[in-house]
C-alpha positions in Angstrom: 0.0 0.1 0.0 1.0 3.6 -0.3 3.1 4.7 2.5 3.4 8.5 2.3 2.7 8.9 6.0 6.0 7.0 6.7 8.4 8.8 4.4 10.5 12.0 5.4 11.4 15.0 3.3 14.8 16.7 2.4 15.5 19.4 -0.2 18.3 19.5 -2.7 19.1 22.6 -4.7 15.4 23.7 -4.0 13.7 20.4 -5.0 12.0 18.4 -2.0 12.3 14.8 -2.1 10.2 12.3 -0.1 12.2 9.0 0.8 12.2 6.1 3.3 15.0 4.4 4.7 14.6 0.8 6.2 17.0 -1.9 7.3 20.9 -1.8 8.2 23.7 -3.0 6.0 25.0 -1.8 2.6 23.0 0.9 1.0 20.6 -0.2 -1.5 18.8 2.5 -3.5 15.5 1.9 -5.4 14.6 4.6 -8.1 11.2 4.0 -9.5 9.5 3.4 -12.9 7.7 6.5 -14.4 4.2 7.4 -13.2 4.0 4.9 -10.1 5.6 6.9 -7.2 5.5 4.1 -4.8 6.3 1.3 -7.1 9.2 -0.1 -5.1 7.3 -0.3 -1.6 6.5 -3.9 -2.4 10.2 -4.5 -2.3 11.0 -3.0 1.2 9.6 -6.3 3.1 11.2 -8.9 0.9 13.3 -11.2 2.9 15.9 -11.7 0.2 16.8 -7.9 0.7 16.5 -8.1 4.4 20.1 -7.7 5.0 20.5 -4.1 3.1 19.7 -0.8 4.1 17.0 -0.1 1.8 16.4 3.4 0.5 13.5 4.5 -1.8 12.3 7.8 -2.9 9.7 9.6 -5.0 11.5 11.4 -7.9 10.7 15.1 -8.5 7.3 15.3 -10.2 6.0 12.2 -8.3 4.0 11.8 -5.1 4.7 14.5 -2.5 8.0 15.6 -4.0 8.2 18.9 -5.7 6.6 19.2 -9.1 8.8 21.7 -11.1 8.2 23.0 -14.4 10.1 21.5 -17.3 12.5 21.2 -18.8 14.1 18.6 -16.3 16.9 16.5 -17.7 17.9 13.0 -16.9 21.0 14.7 -15.4 19.1 16.8 -13.3 17.2 13.8 -11.9 20.5 11.9 -11.2 21.6 15.2 -9.5 18.8 15.0 -7.1 19.4 11.4 -6.3 23.1 12.4 -5.7 21.8 15.1 -3.4 19.7 12.6 -1.4 22.5 10.2 -0.9 24.9 12.9 0.1 22.1 14.0 2.7 21.9 10.6 3.9 25.7 10.3 4.3 25.8 7.4 1.7 29.3 7.0 0.5 28.7 4.2 -1.9 25.4 2.2 -2.7 24.1 -0.4 -4.8 21.6 1.4 -7.3 18.5 0.0 -9.0 16.8 1.8 -11.7 13.6 0.6 -13.2 12.5 1.7 -16.6 13.4 5.5 -17.0 15.2 5.5 -13.6 17.6 3.0 -15.2 18.6 6.1 -17.4 19.0 7.9 -14.2 21.1 5.3 -12.7 23.3 5.2 -15.8 23.8 9.0 -15.6 24.5 8.9 -11.9 27.2 6.3 -12.4 28.8 8.4 -15.0 28.6 11.7 -13.1 29.3 10.3 -9.5 31.3 7.3 -9.8 32.3 7.6 -6.1 28.5 7.1 -5.1 27.7 4.1 -7.1 29.0 0.6 -6.5 26.8 -1.7 -8.7 24.1 -1.2 -11.1 20.9 -3.2 -11.4 19.1 -1.9 -14.7 15.4 -3.0 -15.2 14.5 -2.6 -18.8 15.8 0.8 -19.5 14.0 2.4 -22.4 17.1 2.9 -24.6 15.0 4.0 -27.6 17.5 6.5 -29.1 20.0 3.6 -29.4 18.0 0.8 -31.1 15.3 0.7 -33.6 14.9 -2.9 -34.0 11.7 -4.5 -35.0 10.6 -5.3 -31.4 11.1 -1.7 -30.3 9.4 -0.4 -33.3 6.3 -2.7 -32.5 6.4 -1.1 -28.9 6.5 2.2 -29.8 3.4 2.0 -32.0 1.6 0.4 -29.3 2.5 3.1 -26.6 2.1 6.1 -29.1 -1.5 6.0 -28.5 -0.9 7.1 -24.9 1.1 10.2 -26.0 -1.8 10.7 -28.5 -4.5 10.7 -25.8 -2.3 12.8 -23.7 -2.2 15.4 -26.3 -6.1 15.2 -26.4 -6.1 16.0 -22.7 -7.2 12.7 -21.6 -4.6 12.0 -18.8 -6.4 8.8 -17.6 -6.8 7.3 -21.0 -3.0 8.2 -21.8 -2.0 6.3 -18.9 -4.1 3.2 -19.7 -3.1 3.2 -23.3 0.8 3.5 -22.5 0.8 1.2 -19.5 -1.4 -1.8 -20.7 0.8 -3.0 -23.5 3.8 -3.0 -21.2 2.3 -3.9 -17.9 -0.7 -6.3 -19.1 -4.3 -5.7 -19.2 -4.9 -6.5 -15.7 -2.5 -3.9 -14.4 -5.1 -1.7 -12.7 -6.4 -4.7 -10.4 -2.8 -5.7 -9.5 -1.9 -1.9 -8.7 -5.0 -1.6 -6.5 -4.0 -4.6 -4.5 -0.4 -3.4 -4.0 -0.7 0.1 -3.8 -4.4 1.3 -2.8 -5.2 4.9 -4.1 -2.1 4.8 -6.6 -4.3 5.5 -9.6 -5.1 8.8 -8.5 -1.5 9.5 -8.0 -0.7 8.5 -11.3 -3.3 10.8 -12.8 -1.9 13.6 -10.8 1.7 13.1 -11.9 0.9 12.3 -15.6 2.0 15.7 -16.9 5.6 14.9 -15.4 6.0 11.7 -17.4 4.2 12.7 -20.4 5.2 16.4 -21.0 8.6 16.5 -19.3 10.2 13.1 -18.6 9.5 12.0 -22.2 11.4 14.9 -23.7 14.2 14.2 -21.3 14.4 10.6 -22.6 14.3 11.8 -26.2 17.0 14.5 -25.6 19.3 12.2 -23.3 22.9 12.6 -24.7 24.3 9.5 -23.4 26.0 7.0 -25.6 29.0 4.4 -25.6 31.5 7.3 -24.7 29.5 7.9 -21.3 29.0 4.3 -20.7 32.7 3.7 -21.0 33.3 5.7 -17.8 31.3 3.0 -16.0 33.3 0.1 -14.9 31.5 -1.3 -11.9 29.3 -4.6 -11.8 26.0 -4.0 -14.0 23.1 -6.2 -14.2 20.4 -6.2 -16.7 17.1 -7.7 -15.1 14.4 -8.7 -17.6 10.9 -10.0 -17.0 10.4 -13.4 -18.3 7.1 -12.4 -19.8 8.4 -8.8 -21.0 8.0 -7.3 -24.4 10.7 -8.5 -26.7 11.6 -5.0 -27.1 13.4 -5.2 -23.4 15.7 -7.8 -25.1 16.7 -5.4 -27.9 17.4 -2.8 -25.2 19.5 -5.3 -23.2 21.4 -5.8 -26.5 22.5 -2.2 -26.5 23.7 -2.7 -22.8 25.6 -5.6 -23.9 27.7 -3.4 -26.6 28.5 -0.7 -23.6 29.2 -2.9 -20.9 31.5 -5.9 -21.4 31.1 -6.7 -17.9 27.4 -7.0 -18.3 25.4 -9.8 -16.3 22.0 -10.7 -17.2 19.0 -12.3 -15.3 15.4 -13.3 -16.1 12.6 -12.8 -13.4 9.9 -15.5 -14.0 6.3 -14.8 -14.2 6.8 -10.9 -14.5 6.8 -8.2 -17.1 7.8 -4.6 -17.4 5.7 -4.4 -14.2 8.3 -6.4 -12.4 8.1 -6.3 -8.5 4.6 -4.7 -8.7 3.4 -8.0 -10.3 5.5 -10.5 -8.2 8.1 -9.0 -6.0 9.7 -12.6 -4.8 11.5 -13.4 -8.0 12.6 -9.6 -8.5 14.1 -9.6 -5.1 15.8 -12.8 -5.5 17.4 -11.8 -8.7 18.9 -8.5 -7.1 20.2 -10.3 -4.0 21.9 -13.0 -6.0 23.8 -10.4 -8.0 24.4 -8.0 -4.9 25.9 -11.2 -3.0 28.5 -11.6 -5.8 29.6 -7.9 -5.6 29.6 -6.5 -2.3 30.7 -2.9 -2.1 34.3 -2.0 -1.5 
């Protein structure tokens, strides 16, 4: 369920961020998918991650964090996360980024290598770097969401965008995992469709920037995800010779919102191989 009441607040460069910290051990930062501010709440109680200091937060424009006007770049969001980690006196952390937050995690690792010990990338949308047939098909399906947003139908935009990625039953699953999340998603729709989508399209990151990242990197893909996720992973493979891969059974791009246990277990297996130094 949503846990706004348990979250604390901090401010970095005028941007207020809500965050929650739970547990002790090596820091593990969870940066959420677009639209669903509390997407990582289901992982906070997973036994597989019980030995870590779990840190989740609401990115700007989501939940009770500051809603700023655009433009907001991927680098801006990486700086937000760096500010949060500095505020929490985290010297080095494991960083998990889901979807757009995979881009934010990559940017943070390139900009602040001192802060990031490992990366877990959960289906980052690397659309600027591949135009394979599966990605083309994916883009055609989610384009309806952008069209409906342009027509002023925010709820319809969310539904048309998420259904191809999350599955037709996603609202039922969200309601069970995160009651009242739909209203939050509608409130935050402008951030994703108007600001973050532009930031993704303009993200100036490629092989040269990736070459600065030499830490362990895991690509985690859902066993039932759209084939476009595999084409995105192929880009990561060209960037990172050290790339490790894992498949979480029984989930799609919704990942831990659908079944948190296999996702937590795959993350834990990777972290156990790469403790922080």
